[in-house]
C-alpha positions as CSV (number, residue, x, y, z in Angstrom):
1,M,0.0,0.0,0.0
2,D,1.2,3.5,-0.7
3,P,2.8,4.9,2.6
4,Q,1.2,8.3,1.7
5,N,-2.3,6.7,1.5
6,T,-1.7,4.9,4.8
7,N,-1.0,8.2,6.5
8,M,-4.3,9.7,5.0
9,N,-6.3,6.7,6.3
10,T,-4.5,6.8,9.7
11,G,-5.4,10.5,9.8
12,A,-9.0,10.1,8.7
13,K,-9.5,7.2,11.4
14,M,-7.9,9.6,14.0
15,L,-10.4,12.4,13.0
16,L,-13.4,10.1,13.1
17,S,-12.6,8.4,16.3
18,H,-12.3,11.8,18.2
19,A,-15.3,13.5,16.6
20,K,-18.5,13.5,18.4
21,T,-20.8,14.8,15.5
22,L,-20.5,13.8,11.8
23,R,-21.7,16.0,9.1
24,L,-21.6,14.8,5.7
25,H,-22.4,16.2,2.2
26,T,-22.7,14.1,-0.7
27,G,-22.0,17.1,-3.1
28,N,-24.1,17.4,-6.6
29,L,-25.3,13.9,-7.6
30,V,-26.0,15.2,-11.0
31,N,-22.2,15.5,-11.5
32,R,-21.0,12.5,-9.5
33,S,-20.3,10.1,-12.6
34,R,-19.6,6.9,-10.2
35,L,-23.3,7.2,-8.9
36,K,-24.7,8.3,-12.1
37,K,-23.7,4.9,-13.9
38,K,-25.8,3.0,-11.6
39,C,-29.6,2.2,-12.3
40,P,-32.4,4.2,-10.7
41,C,-32.8,2.8,-6.9
42,S,-35.0,3.4,-4.1
43,P,-34.3,6.9,-2.0
44,S,-32.8,4.4,0.7
45,E,-30.5,2.6,-1.6
46,E,-29.5,6.0,-3.1
47,L,-28.7,7.5,0.3
48,Q,-26.7,4.4,1.3
49,D,-24.6,4.5,-2.0
50,C,-23.9,8.2,-1.5
51,I,-22.8,7.9,2.2
52,K,-20.5,5.1,1.2
53,A,-19.1,7.1,-1.9
54,T,-18.5,10.3,-0.1
55,L,-16.8,8.7,3.1
56,S,-14.7,6.7,0.7
57,D,-13.5,9.6,-1.3
58,W,-13.1,11.8,1.9
59,F,-11.3,8.9,3.7
60,S,-8.7,8.6,0.8
61,T,-7.8,12.3,0.7
62,T,-7.8,13.4,4.2
63,K,-4.7,14.3,6.2
64,L,-4.6,14.9,10.1
65,P,-4.9,18.5,10.7
66,L,-1.8,20.5,12.4
67,E,-3.9,21.8,15.0
68,E,-6.1,20.1,17.6
69,L,-8.8,17.7,16.4
70,P,-12.4,18.8,15.8
71,D,-15.4,17.6,17.7
72,T,-17.5,18.3,14.7
73,L,-16.2,16.6,11.7
74,D,-17.4,17.8,8.1
75,C,-16.9,14.9,5.3
76,S,-17.6,16.7,2.1
77,I,-15.8,16.7,-1.4
78,P,-15.4,20.3,-2.3
79,Q,-15.1,19.8,-6.2
80,A,-18.4,17.9,-6.2
81,T,-20.4,20.9,-4.5
82,D,-22.2,23.4,-6.6
83,A,-22.4,26.6,-4.7
84,I,-24.9,29.0,-6.1
85,T,-23.8,32.3,-7.1
86,P,-25.5,35.6,-6.5
87,E,-26.0,36.3,-10.1
88,E,-27.9,33.1,-10.8
89,R,-29.9,32.9,-7.4
90,E,-33.0,34.5,-9.0
91,E,-33.3,31.8,-11.7
92,L,-33.1,28.9,-9.3
93,K,-35.6,27.3,-6.9
94,V,-34.0,25.5,-3.8
95,S,-36.2,23.0,-2.3
96,A,-35.5,20.5,0.5
97,K,-37.1,17.7,2.5
98,L,-35.9,17.2,5.9
99,F,-36.1,13.8,7.4
100,L,-35.8,13.9,11.3
101,C,-34.8,10.6,12.7
102,E,-35.0,11.9,16.2
103,S,-37.2,14.7,17.9
104,G,-35.3,17.8,18.6
105,Q,-35.9,21.3,17.3
106,S,-32.2,22.2,17.2
107,S,-31.9,19.5,14.5
108,I,-34.3,21.7,12.2
109,R,-32.3,24.9,12.7
110,D,-29.0,23.0,12.3
111,A,-30.0,21.2,9.1
112,V,-31.4,24.5,7.4
113,E,-28.2,26.4,8.5
114,M,-26.1,23.7,7.0
115,A,-28.1,23.7,3.5
116,C,-27.7,27.6,3.4
117,Q,-24.1,27.6,4.2
118,T,-23.3,24.5,1.7
119,L,-25.2,26.0,-1.1
120,S,-24.2,29.6,-0.5
121,V,-27.8,30.9,-0.3
122,S,-29.4,33.1,2.5
123,Q,-32.7,31.3,2.0
124,L,-34.4,28.1,1.0
125,D,-37.3,28.4,-1.1
126,S,-39.2,25.5,0.5
127,V,-38.8,23.0,3.2
128,I,-41.0,19.9,3.8
129,I,-40.7,18.2,7.1
130,A,-40.7,14.4,7.8
131,P,-40.8,14.1,11.6
132,P,-39.9,10.7,13.2
133,G,-43.0,8.6,13.2
134,P,-45.1,8.0,16.5
135,L,-44.3,5.3,18.8
136,E,-45.5,1.6,17.8
137,G,-49.2,1.5,18.3
138,D,-49.7,5.4,18.4
139,S,-51.1,7.4,15.6
140,Q,-49.7,10.7,14.5
141,T,-51.4,13.8,16.2
142,L,-51.2,17.6,16.0
143,A,-49.3,17.4,19.4
144,H,-46.7,15.3,17.9
145,L,-46.3,18.0,14.9
146,Q,-46.3,21.0,16.7
147,P,-43.0,21.4,18.1
148,A,-41.3,20.8,14.7
149,W,-43.7,23.2,13.1
150,E,-43.0,26.0,15.6
151,E,-39.3,25.7,14.7
152,L,-40.1,25.8,11.1
153,E,-42.3,28.9,11.6
154,A,-39.3,30.7,13.4
155,L,-37.1,30.0,10.4
156,V,-39.9,31.5,8.1
157,R,-39.9,34.6,10.4
158,S,-36.1,34.9,10.3
159,Q,-36.1,34.5,6.4
160,R,-34.2,31.4,6.1
161,I,-37.2,29.6,4.4
162,A,-39.8,31.1,2.3
163,A,-42.4,28.3,2.4
164,I,-43.0,25.3,4.5
165,G,-44.8,22.0,3.9
166,T,-45.7,18.5,5.3
167,S,-45.6,15.0,4.5
168,D,-48.1,12.1,4.7
169,L,-50.8,13.9,6.5
170,D,-54.5,13.0,6.1
171,K,-57.3,15.6,5.7
172,D,-58.3,15.7,9.3
173,L,-54.7,16.2,10.6
174,L,-53.7,18.7,7.9
175,E,-56.9,20.8,8.8
176,Q,-56.0,20.7,12.5
177,L,-52.4,21.7,11.5
178,Y,-53.9,24.7,9.2
179,N,-56.1,25.9,11.8
180,W,-53.6,25.9,14.6
181,A,-50.4,27.2,12.6
182,Q,-49.3,30.9,12.4
183,V,-47.5,30.1,9.1
184,K,-49.8,27.8,7.1
185,P,-48.5,24.8,5.2
186,S,-48.0,25.5,1.6
187,S,-47.8,21.7,0.4
188,N,-48.3,18.4,1.7
189,Q,-46.8,15.3,0.3
190,V,-48.7,12.1,-0.3
191,N,-47.1,8.8,-0.5
192,L,-47.8,7.0,-3.9
193,A,-47.5,3.5,-2.4
194,S,-50.3,4.3,0.2
195,C,-52.6,5.8,-2.3
196,C,-52.7,5.6,-5.9
197,V,-55.6,8.1,-6.0
198,M,-55.6,11.2,-4.0
199,P,-58.3,11.0,-1.3
200,P,-61.4,13.3,-2.4
201,D,-61.6,14.9,1.1
202,L,-57.8,15.7,1.1
203,T,-58.0,17.1,-2.5
204,A,-61.3,19.3,-1.7
205,F,-59.6,20.7,1.5
206,A,-56.2,21.5,-0.3
207,K,-57.9,23.2,-3.1
208,E,-60.0,25.4,-1.0
209,F,-57.0,26.4,1.1
210,D,-54.5,26.8,-1.7
211,I,-52.3,23.8,-0.4
212,Q,-50.4,22.0,-3.1
213,L,-50.6,18.3,-3.1
214,L,-47.4,16.6,-4.2
215,T,-46.5,12.7,-4.5
216,H,-43.5,11.0,-3.2
217,S,-41.9,7.6,-2.9
218,D,-40.0,7.7,0.3
219,P,-40.3,5.0,2.8
220,K,-41.7,5.7,6.3
221,E,-38.0,5.2,7.7
222,L,-35.6,6.5,5.0
223,M,-32.5,4.7,6.7
224,S,-32.4,2.5,9.6
225,A,-29.7,2.7,12.3
226,A,-28.2,-0.5,11.1
227,T,-28.1,0.4,7.5
228,F,-26.4,3.8,8.2
229,Q,-23.8,2.1,10.6
230,E,-23.2,-0.4,7.6
231,A,-22.6,2.5,5.2
232,V,-20.2,4.2,7.5
233,Q,-18.1,1.2,8.1
234,E,-18.0,0.3,4.2
235,G,-17.0,3.9,3.2
236,T,-14.3,3.9,5.9
237,Q,-13.1,0.4,5.4
238,D,-13.3,-0.3,9.1
239,L,-15.4,-2.9,10.9
240,K,-14.6,-1.7,14.4
241,I,-15.8,1.9,14.1
242,A,-17.8,3.6,17.0
243,D,-21.7,3.5,16.9
244,W,-23.0,6.5,15.2
245,R,-26.8,7.5,15.6
246,L,-28.4,9.3,12.7
247,E,-30.0,12.5,13.7
248,W,-31.3,13.8,10.4
249,V,-31.0,13.9,6.7
250,L,-31.8,16.6,4.4
251,R,-32.3,16.0,0.7
252,Y,-32.1,19.1,-1.6
253,S,-32.8,19.9,-5.3
254,I,-31.9,23.1,-7.1
255,I,-34.2,23.5,-10.3
256,V,-33.8,25.9,-13.1
257,K,-37.2,27.9,-12.9
258,S,-37.5,28.7,-16.6
259,R,-36.6,25.2,-17.8
260,G,-37.9,23.0,-15.1
261,I,-34.6,20.9,-15.0
262,I,-32.7,19.9,-12.2
263,K,-29.4,21.5,-11.9
264,A,-28.2,19.7,-8.7
265,K,-29.2,17.6,-6.0
266,G,-27.8,16.0,-3.0
267,Y,-28.0,14.8,0.5
268,L,-26.7,16.5,3.9
269,V,-26.5,14.0,6.8
270,S,-25.8,14.5,10.5
271,A,-24.9,12.0,12.9
272,K,-24.0,11.8,16.5
273,K,-21.6,9.3,18.2
274,A,-23.7,7.0,20.6
275,S,-22.7,7.4,24.2
276,P,-20.8,4.4,25.4
């Protein structure tokens, strides 16, 4: 093995073993040829491939820093990232869907800040929230949604987000949220697997209150803890790595408004090291 490569691997392992938080950016998947050659797959498989490829690239090029080891580790491939210039911002729509793997309002703020910073924008045009599912046997309620929605409303007021939306709410829950919320939902995503035809009551309510109904094919759990751990281990070629707990995943897309084409898309991921 190349001695320089060994040093890089050692440096990356030391960084990873010291860090308490792992932040990962896959870069623009539209430009990443290694992933583009693969057949279309499920959102879960796509994310797993992205994490492995990004960590593998980062692992092979990272050297140990001269200063002290950071607690938060940013794993990204700079050349794979498409920052938005001020000149082109007006022509582009930046949308995101935020999958929360744990409850916690700070996660929402952190994810939006990281997205703005990564893409060099001051505001995201729209964010759809997918909160963690209720406990086994429980059904989703307004009380379950309120904390996350209040955090999104604060980000709208601070002009970090222009419009906010929901995911997988039936007519009753969407109506409850709409009546309670100060900043009303602008959209609601409906899973194609659970309903081939939009429920008539949901369609009527959305039309009356100008809520856009969108479709999606994301699974209830975007990525299990075991699958994430496996992706990290494969990406870093280390089977003895510490347990990492997935906090949130933000999937973004940048669309050219005039042509309706996707200029860029990618994932931001945050994980915490599990306490021993």
